[in-house]
Steps between C-alpha positions, in 0.01 A plus 500: 500500500204731453453786746233765546731759647545719195399862523204425273378188680503678835220712361285190467264450790391154611225655705498292818880515530581864445766438234574849377744785549512554876359851485182355350476161671159566650239773457503564876846656467319796353260495794793513741637800312164668547550458875200280582478382859426146617127565535479611138723221371268244662221635279679590179828309456518200269202574280428814299179468297498671164209675335186289533668219694374363835588719798540196728764240415310247287520125556663340197361156568690312232777244520636587158523770234463495119774595255503525122831337412743238625778757477320728746460217751863397452616850589292484818653170604846640433416799726555741215155651448220650703189308592335230707475144378410278796359610836746289697774743392298818470147634483377861467308495830786340694745733328308807622527377860870417461567850369307656784684307770836569335411869497403493866830337598711704258629196310573429135253214475282250684373147459169389648472141623225270621589547869750661733669162541544477125656847498752405769583177319553658157690795645764265642501238225576783259847533658564178697526139396618166634830548684430864589442660838278781634516697825155570644367665811347237728196700613308469174158366408468130586400403147807674360721335762363160401549578129864583567589244764319203348391532137785707355743298708376192316590679178856542627486861619632541855381773738661647808248670729633789704379726777441829319596689816841332525814706453655549158792284607265217595299533178819491293562146623191379312641582156667240282675513162183356340255742667274654238258727689384645832132487598290675764157652572435871553256409778537140611197273509378456770762632742482856356871574514633769267784412265790746489486511121797733451724285721400178325542665160852613590579150624368336181668749267832458681488143368368614158165335575142626464270567794148358456236646729146375557310821570150356517393655831650840427378540141655782295266739681697462826849408376684484167798271562680603179560840655708330770707276274285189449528353151190281465168543681240227544137530607220262571231702325252272678549723804467879511528560126181302446380579850157341469586128528396444141798399290823306550805655343861607523735736323875543447631852436845572356677821604727488196788608724695181558804429281451147370828523305718466810604150397296321766192457281597339168137416423450871425822556306537175306285388206163339575470206259121498537491844331757450222791615714341818630695672781264666749725779623599591146151488358300645788741703710351604832193282442705178462382343827127547452513404131680176582251422778215528253631347180692217667338415834138601438529333162603173666330513842172651383389650834339802334230740614166490318339802329200479736733478799701800383178697466413432864850593614479826308175586675678457831799705392279797416403545866824375657618834647165569664479153647857493627452827686194359681667165567796677659299737718270221625796273570682767698199539730450125531868446583487762774185341643657153504822625655310642796284190559580290806470165319740591220863399555652686205406692186721536195396792284782724378314828552474451876733745679697233688521250215847374414432574134374855552812669361499282189127559458554876522762471226335260257129522588434853628137497387404172667577131535190341346213346694676188626576460871678212671423444869514228765271426792628427848309173508690358202353263242185416700418866562552569131249233407241636744556853373460409134196279559330786691526760224172606340555756224867421441543188284738208543653478151808362331549839345632844575473855363128486430260792534333297776679440829624142535715301737723192484710276727820450291648211700199280419441623144732697269816404691402154624769338282770673706668347802497688833855614427400624155196674651729676744733604217200640314402708804195289585395338827235228543268772629563755227187639336500684169232766484426663166312820575242589237296804405211467744443780750774481759247500785347177372842339456609589854168386647535155346861472614403604853219248544713215356791586728271465799459133404872440442 
């Protein structure tokens, strides 16, 4: 059985995977040592042009790459040598974005996907298969809920959905001998509840399981879940990371902290016959999870990001800290305005002083809770329709986290597959409205909200 875990082979560097001695896995480790802050990492991490090279990450618009010998290509396919050979598995432009996002989260590696849904799917399929079980918070994005409760269920993976605010004793009841992971969202979509990441991490680790956290709304600018014990972080880069409603995408980031050798995850510790008996934990150490996700699942599923798409995402990442600060400040003012309006029944935004999630927000999101607000009108579904149809500047869109303010009625759109009971479990009422506050002047945002509320 051939392995690549010798002291010499660990010096090889299959570029997209980060196969190298851990001290040198990625160039951004040096950047961290230099003490760069998030704002600087957004501009400089992932790509360091050499003398005479393009300052901006170039688009390597090629599906394939030329080599001079069959032996060289064979070493690539055996994960022994450095290089790119097919854009489905790795591309220089996509690689630069993966490195940047991994740097921002503080992980050992990242894998870009074609969408946030693809990222969630691959993240779980990398550790769960038919006959396995996953514990998930119930108040998650409707598309993710449907992926778990319907599609992955058809593949034989069972999910138990729990109230993330339940007691530890109650949550413990959800675990089974075949449970393989715990899943939650930093800021739930659209109910805007804050996950107690440390508590869920302790719960997962007590069972020797990884905690997977979708941190799309928070972004690494507002919260870095690895610092609180999460093991894998997922983002829909379509949202704030892109920020301009240009490019679909997702990303999986590996902390490198979880011990896959506990005995519960033989797929990481036993030979992979599709790579000549390679053992991921032996060959790749802390990067075992993210390497396996790429060379096994991306190889077979093919839901990769394109070079052009990665270029757009990188453009968004460069201004992410500036945009998130403005999104947060505008949303705080909009939430306060809505809370004081006579036609509004309730507002859920964690930064509000009397919000049930305020303490968790102070702990995990001290700089802001993104631009997304969930609120309900006293007139219910009909009032919500009148309100939305009366908006002028604010757009009705099946989207969120755009630079432009937009609004959506989840019960009739993103969460329409859910039953009333499932809607309730997800923290949504028939009259719930999701408002994504953009970067316009706050006076214009409030004026449009005010005139539409008069019609509600």
